[in-house]
N, C-alpha and C positions, 0 to 999 in steps of 0.2 A: 856786463853789457858791452864793454869796450872790445872784448875778444869777438863777440858776435858781430859787432859793428864792423870790425876789420874784415871778418870773413864774408859778410854780406857785400861790403864794398869790393872785395877781391872778386867775388862772384859776378858783380856788376861791371867789373873792370873800370872802377870809378876812383880817381886819384885826388879829387878835391874834397874840401870839408864843408862846402856850402850847404849840402843836404843832410849833414849828420843828424840834426835834430829830427828831420822828417823820417829818415831811415830808422832812427831809434824808436820812433812811434810805430813804424811798421813791424819792427822786431818785437816790441811789447805786444802788439796785436797778434802776431804770429805765436808768441809764447802763450798768450791767453787762449788762443784757439787750440793749441796743442794740449794744454792742460784740460780744457773742456772735452776735446775729442778723446783724450786718454782717460777721462773720468777721474781726474785728479783734482784736489782742492785748489782753489785760486791761490796763486803765489807759491805753489809747490816747488817750482824751479828756482825760487829765491833761496830755498833751504836745501835743495837736493841737486845733485849733478844730473846732467842730461846724458843719455846714451848717445853714441855717435849717430845713430839713425835718427833720433829725435832732433839732434842739433842740425843735421843736414836737412830735415824736413822744415825746420824753422828758417834756415838760411834760404831754402828754395821759396818758401811762402813769402818771406819778407822781400825777397828779390822780385817775386811776381807782383806783390802790392806796389812796389816802387815803379816797375816797368809798365804797369797798367793803371797808374793813378789817374789817368784821364778817362778811364772807362773802357779803353780798348784792350786788346790782347797784349799788345806791346812786346818789346823784347826782340830777341834774335829771330824768333819764329812768328813775328807779328803778322805775316801774310797767311798764316795757317789758322783758320777759324777754330780748329779743334785744339790748338796749343794750350789754351787756358784749361780746358778739360783735362788734358794730359798732365798739366802741372798739379791740379788737384788730386788726380788719381795717384800720382807718384808720392805726393805729400802724405796722402792717407795711408799708402802702403808703408811708408817710413814710420809714421806715427803709430800705426797699429801694433808695431812691435813693442811699444812701451805702454800699451793700453792696459788699464786695470779692468779685467773682465769681471763684471759684477752681474749677479742675477737678481 
């Protein structure tokens, strides 16, 4: 978790530690979302490594959660109403590469 925390903070250009617990919660939520989206068992990434694509999707999703924690789009593209949609589309493309396709 500490490596992901540092990567999310770097993505946010955030240098303080005051929000570490908050960000760790967003990372946990993003990992849970990834496992569900990829049709993996809960806690899968506690025992298995992530692909670079999955890791980037989790970083982007945790960043999005942090930047839009007040319910707005937030972030660098906060003035673009479609920015949140683009984040989700990109995250889904990244996570799709690690999806367990089941019938």
